[in-house]
N, C-alpha and C positions, 0 to 999 in steps of 0.2 A: 127428797128434793131439796136442792140448794137454794137458798134465798138470794136474790139479786140485790146488789147495792142500790141504794136510792140516789138518784141524781136530781138535784133541785135546780130549776131554771128560774132566774129572776131578771126581769127587765129593769129593775131598780137597784142601783148600787147600794142603797140603804138596807135592802132586805138580805143581802148576802151573808151577813154575820148572824142571822137569827135562825138558821136551819140546823137542827141537831140530828145526828145519826146519819148524815148523808156521806156518801163516798166522795162527793165533790159538789161544789156550788158554782154555777156559772152566772155570769151577768155581763153588764156593759159598763164601761168607765164613765160614759156620758149618756145623755138622751140619744136615742137612735131613731132612724127613719122607720116608720111603722111597717113598710112593705119588706124591707130588707131583713129586719130582725126575725120575723117568723120564718122566712125562707131559710135563713141560716140555721135556725133552731131545728128545722126539719132535717137539714143536712147533718147537724150535730147528732140528733137522735139516731139517724141511720148509721153514722160512724160508731156511735156507742154500742149499737146492736151488732155491728160487724167485727169489732175489736174487743178483746177481753180486757185489755188495760186502757185506762183513761188516757195515759200518756201516748199510747199508740193511736188512739182516735184523735187526740190533739195534733199529733204529728201529721196524720193524714189530712186533717182540715187545714192546717197551716200550709202544707205543701200544695194542696189542690185549690184552696180558696183563701190564700193568704191576703190578697187585696181586700176581700170582703171582711176577713178577720180583723185586719188593721183598721179599716174604715169604721167598723162597728165598735172597735175598742173592746174586743172580747176579753174576759178575765175568767180564769178557772182557779178556784181555790180548793186545794185538797186537804 
């Protein structure tokens, strides 16, 4: 059985640099609205499950939810 890469989510920009062994770390550039952020994270988890590459999931999210992506200030660090 192949192990899946770990994806770490962080709602704090300060936490992003502290996760080790992750395929990617996601977060927000600024404080976010509490209802929008969890909704977007559910969309992101779905995209990460549907696509094998993180870049493909990111492209899907930017294409279909770009306004929300921009408003939240989403950041992915690989």
